[in-house]
SERO-4910 file (N, C-alpha, C, O; in steps of 0.05 Angstrom, whole numbers):
BEGIN
 pado doro    nc1    nc2    nc3   cac1   cac2   cac3    cc1    cc2    cc3    oc1    oc2    oc3
  Met    A   1924    936   2911   1912    922   2929   1878    909   2956   1867    920   2974
  Arg    A   1875    889   2946   1848    897   2959   1849    875   2975   1852    852   2967
  Ile    A   1844    887   3010   1851    873   3033   1821    867   3049   1804    884   3048
  Val    A   1814    839   3065   1793    842   3082   1810    843   3107   1833    833   3105
  Ser    A   1799    856   3134   1803    855   3152   1781    835   3167   1758    834   3158
  Leu    A   1790    816   3190   1766    797   3205   1763    798   3229   1751    779   3238
  Cys    A   1771    815   3243   1770    838   3274   1771    864   3271   1777    871   3248
  Pro    A   1766    884   3288   1767    910   3301   1794    909   3294   1803    920   3274
  Ser    A   1814    889   3320   1837    906   3314   1857    910   3294   1877    924   3292
  Asn    A   1844    892   3277   1861    887   3247   1859    911   3226   1877    920   3212
  Thr    A   1824    923   3225   1818    952   3217   1832    969   3234   1836    988   3220
  Glu    A   1843    973   3255   1855    990   3263   1883    986   3264   1889   1010   3266
  Ile    A   1900    978   3265   1929    973   3251   1921    977   3222   1939    993   3219
  Leu    A   1909    975   3199   1904    980   3177   1901   1010   3169   1906   1019   3147
  Ala    A   1890   1028   3194   1891   1050   3201   1903   1070   3191   1902   1085   3171
  Tyr    A   1928   1066   3228   1947   1074   3234   1965   1069   3196   1966   1087   3179
  Leu    A   1974   1047   3193   1981   1050   3163   1974   1062   3136   1984   1060   3114
  Asp    A   1949   1078   3147   1941   1086   3119   1935   1069   3096   1942   1077   3074
  Leu    A   1921   1045   3099   1915   1032   3087   1883   1030   3079   1871   1012   3068
  Met    A   1876   1048   3086   1830   1038   3087   1834   1039   3058   1839   1015   3054
  Glu    A   1836   1051   3033   1832   1064   3014   1837   1024   3007   1821   1008   2997
  His    A   1856   1022   3015   1856    995   2999   1839    969   3015   1846    946   3013
  Val    A   1817    977   3030   1812    949   3045   1778    955   3030   1766    976   3023
  Val    A   1772    923   3032   1750    934   3010   1736    908   3023   1727    891   3008
  Gly    A   1731    903   3058   1725    884   3073   1720    889   3091   1735    907   3097
  Val    A   1700    883   3117   1710    883   3141   1699    875   3160   1678    886   3166
  Asp    A   1706    856   3174   1677    848   3196   1659    869   3203   1664    893   3200
  Asn    A   1634    857   3214   1610    869   3221   1625    891   3251   1617    914   3248
  Asp    A   1639    888   3270   1645    895   3297   1666    914   3301   1671    927   3321
  Ser    A   1683    914   3268   1696    944   3262   1669    962   3263   1645    959   3255
  Asp    A   1686    982   3277   1670   1009   3279   1689   1035   3283   1682   1057   3293
  Trp    A   1716   1027   3272   1739   1051   3267   1750   1044   3243   1751   1021   3236
  Pro    A   1759   1063   3230   1757   1094   3236   1732   1093   3214   1719   1073   3206
  Lys    A   1732   1117   3207   1691   1119   3202   1697   1117   3168   1681   1128   3153
  Glu    A   1715   1105   3159   1713   1098   3131   1699   1066   3131   1693   1056   3109
  Val    A   1696   1056   3148   1688   1026   3156   1660   1034   3153   1659   1022   3131
  Arg    A   1641   1041   3155   1617   1053   3152   1601   1042   3117   1582   1028   3111
  Asp    A   1619   1055   3104   1610   1044   3085   1626   1023   3061   1623   1024   3036
  Leu    A   1642   1004   3076   1659    983   3065   1639    949   3077   1635    937   3098
  Pro    A   1633    946   3056   1624    907   3052   1627    895   3071   1652    893   3073
  Lys    A   1616    883   3093   1615    874   3112   1609    831   3115   1590    816   3108
  Val    A   1627    829   3124   1625    800   3122   1622    774   3155   1626    751   3162
  Gly    A   1611    798   3164   1592    777   3188   1605    782   3211   1624    797   3213
  Arg    A   1595    770   3231   1616    772   3258   1644    764   3255   1655    748   3240
  Asp    A   1655    784   3280   1688    776   3276   1682    747   3291   1703    735   3295
  Leu    A   1666    736   3298   1672    706   3310   1658    683   3294   1657    660   3301
  Asn    A   1647    696   3268   1626    684   3255   1625    695   3226   1605    699   3214
  Ile    A   1649    700   3218   1655    708   3183   1639    690   3168   1632    667   3174
  Asp    A   1634    704   3147   1614    683   3112   1641    686   3106   1652    707   3103
  Val    A   1651    666   3104   1674    660   3084   1663    661   3058   1676    678   3045
  Gln    A   1645    651   3044   1635    660   3028   1638    693   3015   1655    700   2998
  Arg    A   1624    706   3026   1631    734   3031   1649    744   3024   1652    760   3006
  Val    A   1669    733   3042   1698    742   3036   1713    729   3015   1735    739   3010
  Lys    A   1701    700   2996   1713    706   2975   1696    718   2957   1700    701   2940
  Glu    A   1680    732   2947   1669    751   2929   1683    767   2927   1686    774   2903
  Leu    A   1700    786   2950   1714    804   2959   1734    802   2936   1743    822   2926
  Lys    A   1741    776   2928   1770    784   2917   1788    789   2929   1801    807   2919
  Pro    A   1795    781   2949   1816    800   2968   1840    786   2954   1839    765   2942
  Asp    A   1871    810   2958   1899    791   2954   1906    788   2981   1921    770   2987
  Leu    A   1897    807   3001   1909    791   3027   1884    803   3043   1872    825   3042
  Ile    A   1883    773   3064   1855    767   3086   1887    766   3118   1906    752   3123
  Leu    A   1871    797   3132   1882    788   3163   1860    783   3177   1841    797   3181
  Ala    A   1867    749   3190   1851    739   3206   1872    741   3228   1896    744   3228
  Ser    A   1850    736   3252   1859    733   3270   1859    710   3294   1859    687   3287
  Leu    A   1859    715   3314   1856    689   3340   1859    702   3361   1870    688   3379
  Ser    A   1852    731   3369   1855    748   3395   1825    736   3407   1822    745   3429
  Val    A   1799    717   3397   1793    715   3418   1784    686   3422   1774    678   3401
  Pro    A   1785    675   3433   1772    646   3433   1739    640   3417   1718    652   3421
  Gly    A   1745    620   3400   1721    611   3380   1731    622   3364   1729    605   3347
  Met    A   1753    658   3344   1755    653   3328   1771    637   3297   1774    641   3273
  Glu    A   1777    611   3324   1795    596   3305   1779    572   3281   1787    558   3262
  Lys    A   1751    578   3297   1731    568   3261   1737    580   3240   1742    571   3217
  Asn    A   1736    617   3251   1741    630   3214   1764    613   3204   1763    606   3180
  Ile    A   1785    605   3219   1810    599   3199   1801    571   3190   1811    561   3170
  Glu    A   1781    559   3207   1778    526   3190   1767    535   3162   1775    524   3142
  Lys    A   1748    557   3162   1734    571   3138   1746    571   3125   1741    555   3107
  Leu    A   1769    587   3124   1798    597   3106   1804    583   3095   1797    585   3072
  Asp    A   1818    562   3101   1822    542   3098   1800    522   3091   1801    498   3097
  Ser    A   1789    528   3084   1764    497   3082   1768    519   3040   1769    504   3020
  Glu    A   1768    531   3038   1758    543   3012   1785    552   3006   1783    570   2989
  Gly    A   1815    548   3013   1833    555   3001   1837    574   3000   1839    579   2976
  Leu    A   1842    594   3015   1843    629   3021   1867    620   3034   1872    601   3049
  Asp    A   1889    651   3016   1909    655   3035   1893    679   3063   1871    689   3066
  Tyr    A   1919    681   3079   1913    693   3096   1932    704   3115   1952    691   3108
  Ile    A   1938    716   3130   1957    718   3154   1938    720   3188   1917    732   3191
  Ile    A   1949    707   3205   1949    714   3227   1951    740   3238   1959    758   3223
  Leu    A   1946    744   3256   1948    772   3271   1940    759   3300   1916    754   3305
  Asn    A   1966    752   3324   1942    752   3350   1962    754   3372   1974    736   3383
  Pro    A   1963    786   3376   1975    795   3394   1970    786   3423   1954    767   3426
  Asn    A   1986    799   3450   1976    788   3483   1985    822   3490   1971    839   3501
  Ser    A   2010    824   3480   2028    842   3485   2039    870   3466   2042    870   3442
  Leu    A   2042    894   3484   2046    923   3471   2069    905   3443   2066    905   3418
  Asp    A   2088    893   3457   2110    892   3436   2102    884   3413   2104    896   3392
  Glu    A   2086    850   3421   2074    833   3398   2051    856   3384   2050    852   3359
  Ile    A   2033    876   3392   2022    891   3370   2042    903   3353   2041    901   3328
  Ala    A   2065    917   3370   2088    927   3344   2095    913   3327   2092    921   3303
  Asp    A   2103    892   3332   2106    866   3316   2094    863   3288   2102    859   3265
  Asp    A   2067    866   3303   2044    862   3270   2044    889   3257   2041    894   3233
  Ile    A   2046    900   3270   2060    933   3250   2074    929   3227   2069    933   3203
  Ile    A   2096    917   3241   2113    904   3209   2107    882   3200   2120    872   3181
  Thr    A   2093    872   3209   2091    843   3201   2067    862   3174   2076    862   3151
  Val    A   2044    873   3179   2013    874   3172   2035    908   3134   2023    919   3115
  Gly    A   2064    912   3140   2070    932   3129   2081    920   3106   2079    928   3083
  Glu    A   2103    887   3121   2107    885   3107   2098    861   3076   2111    857   3055
  His    A   2081    852   3083   2055    846   3069   2044    853   3049   2037    839   3030
  Thr    A   2040    884   3054   2022    899   3039   2045    921   3026   2034    940   3017
  Gly    A   2066    921   3024   2085    934   3018   2090    959   3025   2103    974   3011
  Phe    A   2079    967   3053   2078    992   3055   2107    991   3087   2101    995   3110
  Lys    A   2124    987   3080   2145    994   3101   2155   1010   3119   2155   1012   3143
  Val    A   2168   1028   3091   2169   1056   3108   2150   1073   3133   2159   1085   3152
  Lys    A   2117   1068   3124   2093   1072   3138   2098   1059   3168   2104   1071   3188
  Ala    A   2094   1027   3164   2103   1017   3176   2123   1021   3204   2117   1020   3228
  Gln    A   2144   1027   3195   2173   1039   3212   2168   1063   3230   2175   1069   3253
  Glu    A   2151   1079   3206   2142   1100   3220   2121   1097   3251   2128   1106   3273
  Val    A   2100   1087   3247   2082   1080   3263   2098   1077   3283   2098   1089   3305
  Tyr    A   2116   1051   3272   2127   1034   3298   2144   1054   3317   2143   1057   3341
  Thr    A   2154   1062   3303   2180   1096   3318   2163   1101   3335   2167   1096   3359
  Trp    A   2140   1114   3326   2120   1140   3336   2114   1122   3365   2121   1131   3387
  Tyr    A   2102   1097   3360   2089   1075   3390   2108   1076   3399   2107   1091   3419
  Tyr    A   2136   1065   3396   2147   1058   3417   2155   1088   3430   2152   1090   3455
  Glu    A   2162   1103   3422   2172   1133   3434   2146   1148   3442   2149   1173   3444
  Lys    A   2114   1137   3450   2094   1148   3463   2107   1128   3489   2109   1136   3512
  Leu    A   2115   1104   3478   2112   1083   3508   2129   1085   3524   2126   1073   3545
  Lys    A   2163   1109   3517   2178   1108   3530   2168   1137   3543   2176   1144   3566
  Gln    A   2158   1147   3533   2148   1171   3547   2123   1164   3572   2125   1181   3591
  Tyr    A   2109   1151   3576   2089   1136   3592   2109   1130   3609   2108   1142   3631
  Lys    A   2130   1110   3605   2144   1092   3622   2161   1115   3638   2159   1108   3661
  Glu    A   2176   1137   3636   2189   1158   3641   2169   1170   3663   2176   1175   3687
  Leu    A   2154   1172   3658   2118   1195   3670   2114   1167   3689   2116   1177   3712
  Ser    A   2110   1148   3692   2105   1119   3708   2127   1125   3734   2126   1118   3758
  Lys    A   2148   1138   3720   2173   1131   3748   2167   1159   3771   2178   1160   3793
  Lys    A   2152   1176   3761   2152   1187   3779   2124   1194   3802   2120   1214   3815
  Val    A   2111   1173   3800   2088   1157   3817   2094   1143   3839   2098   1119   3840
  Ser    A   2093   1163   3859   2101   1138   3885   2090   1121   3895   2099   1103   3910
  Asn    A   2065   1124   3887   2043   1105   3906   2028   1097   3882   2014   1116   3873
  Pro    A   2028   1073   3867   2018   1058   3846   1986   1046   3858   1980   1037   3880
  Lys    A   1966   1052   3832   1940   1037   3846   1942   1015   3835   1956   1010   3815
  Arg    A   1926    998   3849   1931    973   3840   1897    972   3835   1878    977   3849
  Ile    A   1901    959   3801   1871    961   3790   1862    935   3783   1878    919   3772
  Tyr    A   1836    928   3788   1822    906   3776   1806    908   3751   1785    921   3753
  Trp    A   1812    897   3730   1804    910   3709   1778    875   3706   1780    851   3712
  Glu    A   1763    888   3696   1731    852   3685   1737    865   3655   1738    886   3642
  Trp    A   1742    837   3656   1743    833   3616   1710    817   3605   1698    817   3584
  Trp    A   1705    803   3633   1681    796   3634   1658    787   3649   1661    767   3635
  Pro    A   1638    781   3663   1624    790   3686   1616    755   3702   1620    750   3726
  Lys    A   1605    737   3684   1592    709   3693   1600    692   3676   1581    688   3660
  Pro    A   1624    675   3669   1638    675   3698   1660    699   3695   1666    707   3672
  Ile    A   1669    707   3713   1690    731   3708   1718    729   3703   1734    723   3720
  Phe    A   1724    735   3674   1748    737   3667   1768    765   3663   1759    783   3648
  Thr    A   1793    770   3675   1814    792   3671   1829    787   3664   1831    763   3658
  Pro    A   1846    799   3660   1882    804   3648   1895    795   3668   1894    801   3692
  Gly    A   1915    772   3650   1941    756   3675   1961    779   3662   1958    800   3650
  Lys    A   1983    765   3672   2008    782   3671   2018    791   3639   2029    812   3631
  Lys    A   2009    766   3624   2017    770   3590   1999    792   3575   2004    795   3551
  Asn    A   1982    803   3584   1962    807   3570   1972    847   3570   1982    859   3590
  Trp    A   1966    857   3545   1973    878   3550   1960    903   3576   1973    922   3587
  Leu    A   1945    898   3577   1929    904   3599   1958    912   3628   1961    930   3644
  Ser    A   1968    896   3624   1984    898   3655   1999    916   3652   2000    935   3668
  Tyr    A   2017    916   3626   2037    940   3619   2025    972   3626   2032    990   3641
  Ile    A   2002    967   3605   1984    989   3598   1978    998   3635   1980   1022   3642
  Ser    A   1973    982   3650   1964    996   3684   1991   1003   3690   1992   1025   3700
  Glu    A   2014    992   3687   2048    998   3699   2052   1032   3682   2061   1052   3693
  Leu    A   2043   1031   3658   2055   1059   3642   2037   1078   3660   2046   1096   3674
  Ala    A   2005   1069   3659   1996   1094   3673   1992   1099   3709   1972   1105   3722
  Gly    A   2023   1092   3721   2027   1084   3749   2009   1067   3763   2002   1077   3784
  Ala    A   2001   1049   3758   1991   1021   3770   2001    990   3767   2021    980   3755
  Ile    A   1986    982   3778   1990    957   3786   1960    942   3778   1938    949   3785
  Asn    A   1968    912   3758   1934    896   3751   1950    880   3779   1973    873   3786
  Val    A   1915    879   3790   1925    864   3823   1927    834   3806   1934    815   3820
  Tyr    A   1923    829   3781   1928    798   3782   1948    788   3755   1947    769   3738
  Ser    A   1966    811   3761   2003    809   3743   2015    780   3751   2024    766   3733
  Asp    A   2016    769   3779   2020    745   3790   2004    726   3773   2002    704   3783
  His    A   1993    730   3749   1975    709   3735   1992    707   3712   1989    725   3695
  Asp    A   2016    685   3707   2024    681   3696   2024    675   3663   2041    666   3647
  His    A   1984    690   3659   1967    682   3634   1961    704   3620   1966    726   3630
  Ala    A   1949    702   3592   1949    731   3579   1909    736   3592   1902    759   3597
  Ser    A   1894    719   3596   1871    716   3605   1866    700   3620   1866    676   3613
  Val    A   1858    709   3650   1848    690   3677   1818    684   3679   1803    700   3668
  Gln    A   1808    663   3690   1786    660   3699   1780    659   3727   1796    642   3735
  Thr    A   1762    669   3754   1771    680   3774   1743    680   3784   1724    669   3772
  Glu    A   1740    695   3811   1722    686   3830   1713    714   3846   1728    730   3858
  Trp    A   1704    715   3846   1693    742   3853   1701    746   3892   1703    766   3905
  Glu    A   1703    725   3899   1720    720   3931   1752    733   3931   1763    750   3945
  Glu    A   1761    714   3908   1786    733   3901   1796    755   3901   1815    764   3915
  Val    A   1781    765   3882   1782    797   3873   1776    810   3898   1786    832   3905
  Val    A   1755    791   3916   1746    815   3945   1776    815   3971   1784    828   3989
  Lys    A   1782    794   3959   1810    786   3983   1835    807   3968   1852    819   3982
  Arg    A   1834    810   3933   1860    826   3931   1865    863   3939   1883    879   3939
  Asn    A   1831    862   3947   1827    893   3954   1835    910   3930   1858    918   3932
  Pro    A   1827    916   3914   1844    936   3889   1828    967   3891   1805    977   3893
  Asp    A   1851    972   3888   1841   1019   3896   1831   1018   3874   1809   1022   3885
  Glu    A   1823   1017   3843   1805   1023   3833   1800    996   3819   1813    975   3822
  Ile    A   1776   1002   3802   1770    973   3787   1747    985   3763   1728   1000   3768
  Cys    A   1756    971   3731   1758    985   3705   1744    968   3705   1746    947   3718
  Met    A   1720    977   3686   1693    946   3674   1707    958   3642   1710    981   3636
  Val    A   1713    937   3629   1719    937   3597   1708    914   3589   1725    897   3584
  Trp    A   1685    906   3585   1672    889   3585   1676    873   3555   1658    882   3541
  Val    A   1691    854   3542   1697    851   3513   1665    853   3498   1648    837   3506
  Gly    A   1659    870   3480   1648    867   3463   1624    885   3472   1604    885   3457
  Val    A   1623    897   3493   1593    909   3507   1603    945   3503   1623    955   3513
  Gln    A   1592    953   3495   1586    979   3507   1577    987   3532   1562    976   3548
  Glu    A   1593   1022   3533   1596   1039   3570   1569   1031   3577   1565   1021   3600
  Lys    A   1551   1035   3562   1515   1049   3566   1505   1018   3571   1481   1017   3579
  Lys    A   1517    995   3569   1508    968   3575   1523    965   3603   1517    946   3617
  Met    A   1540    981   3611   1554    970   3640   1549    982   3665   1553   1006   3671
  Asn    A   1538    961   3680   1529    985   3699   1547    971   3729   1549    947   3733
  Pro    A   1556    987   3743   1567    990   3761   1557    983   3791   1570    979   3812
  Asp    A   1527    982   3785   1505    968   3801   1520    938   3806   1528    928   3827
  Leu    A   1520    931   3785   1513    894   3795   1545    894   3807   1549    879   3826
  Ile    A   1562    905   3800   1588    897   3816   1584    896   3846   1590    878   3861
  Lys    A   1570    929   3852   1565    935   3876   1554    917   3895   1561    914   3919
  Lys    A   1531    901   3880   1506    878   3893   1523    848   3900   1515    830   3916
  Arg    A   1548    848   3884   1568    817   3891   1565    818   3923   1558    836   3939
  Pro    A   1573    792   3927   1584    785   3959   1609    800   3967   1630    802   3954
  Asn    A   1604    810   3989   1630    828   4007   1636    854   3989   1653    870   3997
  Ser    A   1620    858   3962   1640    890   3956   1646    905   3975   1669    914   3973
  Glu    A   1636    911   3990   1631    932   4001   1656    931   4021   1663    950   4036
  Lys    A   1669    907   4018   1697    904   4038   1720    917   4013   1741    928   4022
  Ile    A   1718    916   3998   1737    944   3980   1733    961   3974   1713    975   3973
  Arg    A   1758    963   3968   1766    998   3985   1764   1010   3957   1773   1033   3956
  Ala    A   1757   1002   3938   1754   1006   3904   1713   1028   3904   1702   1049   3899
  Ile    A   1710   1001   3912   1672   1008   3928   1675   1024   3956   1667   1048   3955
  Gln    A   1681   1017   3972   1682   1042   3988   1684   1075   3977   1667   1091   3985
  Gln    A   1703   1082   3961   1716   1108   3960   1703   1114   3926   1712   1132   3912
  Gly    A   1684   1096   3919   1678   1103   3891   1691   1102   3871   1687   1120   3854
  Lys    A   1707   1084   3867   1728   1079   3844   1722   1064   3823   1741   1058   3808
  Ile    A   1703   1057   3817   1690   1039   3798   1698   1059   3765   1692   1082   3767
  His    A   1704   1055   3753   1702   1066   3715   1689   1045   3702   1692   1020   3705
  Val    A   1674   1056   3686   1664   1050   3655   1677   1060   3644   1677   1085   3639
  Leu    A   1700   1036   3633   1716   1051   3607   1702   1047   3579   1680   1037   3578
  Glu    A   1714   1054   3558   1707   1049   3531   1724   1022   3526   1749   1025   3525
  Glu    A   1714    997   3524   1718    975   3507   1738    970   3480   1752    951   3474
  Tyr    A   1735    989   3469   1748    991   3443   1771   1003   3445   1787   1003   3426
  Leu    A   1777   1018   3475   1806   1032   3478   1823   1017   3496   1843   1022   3511
  Tyr    A   1811    998   3492   1828    969   3521   1824    946   3517   1841    932   3529
  Cys    A   1806    931   3502   1801    911   3487   1813    897   3462   1818    874   3456
  Arg    A   1813    913   3452   1828    915   3420   1868    918   3420   1881    938   3424
  Pro    A   1878    892   3415   1905    896   3405   1910    920   3384   1903    915   3361
  Ser    A   1920    940   3388   1918    958   3367   1926    978   3385   1920    980   3409
  Pro    A   1946    998   3367   1958   1022   3379   1933   1051   3383   1938   1075   3384
  Arg    A   1912   1037   3383   1897   1056   3398   1891   1045   3441   1881   1051   3463
  Leu    A   1903   1032   3429   1906   1025   3459   1922   1048   3472   1918   1053   3496
  Leu    A   1939   1061   3458   1953   1083   3468   1934   1108   3476   1937   1124   3495
  Glu    A   1915   1106   3456   1893   1132   3473   1879   1125   3494   1872   1140   3512
  Gly    A   1873   1091   3491   1864   1087   3517   1886   1091   3550   1876   1095   3572
  Leu    A   1920   1088   3543   1930   1092   3567   1932   1122   3578   1936   1132   3600
  Glu    A   1927   1135   3547   1925   1172   3568   1901   1171   3581   1899   1179   3605
  Lys    A   1889   1164   3574   1853   1172   3588   1855   1168   3615   1851   1186   3632
  Leu    A   1865   1129   3621   1873   1120   3639   1891   1132   3666   1886   1129   3690
  Ala    A   1918   1148   3652   1941   1157   3663   1926   1181   3674   1924   1180   3698
  Leu    A   1918   1197   3666   1896   1225   3667   1882   1226   3696   1881   1244   3712
  Lys    A   1870   1199   3697   1836   1194   3715   1858   1189   3732   1859   1208   3748
  Leu    A   1876   1173   3736   1895   1152   3759   1911   1190   3773   1906   1200   3795
  His    A   1927   1201   3754   1947   1210   3772   1945   1234   3758   1968   1239   3749
  Pro    A   1925   1254   3752   1918   1275   3737   1948   1298   3744   1955   1315   3727
  Asp    A   1961   1293   3770   1980   1318   3776   2008   1312   3757   2026   1328   3755
  Ile    A   2008   1292   3747   2029   1276   3729   2020   1275   3710   2039   1279   3695
  Tyr    A   2002   1272   3697   2004   1256   3673   1977   1283   3663   1953   1283   3659
  Gln    A   1995   1298   3662   1985   1326   3654   1980   1329   3621   1972   1350   3612
***
């Protein structure tokens, strides 16, 4: 089987299913696992070169709609009459469903079930540990700085927060992604701020940009120096790697419980 992946989270699911030997091409933004370094690239995940995809003669294309703008890739695939499946999870449960979906389309059903079981066992473990947290931390996740975007209730980061003994301060918004204003963040007064700008490396995210915003000194997280620059690839991509991000976050917030 010849597989082409059009976004990093899809590539990561393929890796968890031990399917990398069947992958013949990936988007330029896929950077894990290490095998992707030697694979043909088909363009940025928001601007796929459909002719390059076609040249690779894939049996299966894993497309995505996880980021606004990716619908243009779907239009390109349709224009060339290429077959594909779309993965577009917002929640941890939907990521699990996608593991099974990819297993079914590749014939790796047994492996998919193994990963699915391991995935939920890990979530169950953290759910039990989270019950020991008597004082959940209130987190503001910053996904994008201008305009400000943050995950809402339907996003996986709300549940990741809960499992790590915390609460997403925007979980009262019934959407996966929420555009907000800095004044509103100040009012919500989070205990912790997590910077995970989509597609931006940690070294390019400067906490001082947040500290310089109007009235930022009123926020508890800033008063106590609780601004965390986190690995975007462990929190912004809907793949099982989110569990690695969960492990790091939980240990950071409640080291006494999540040893």
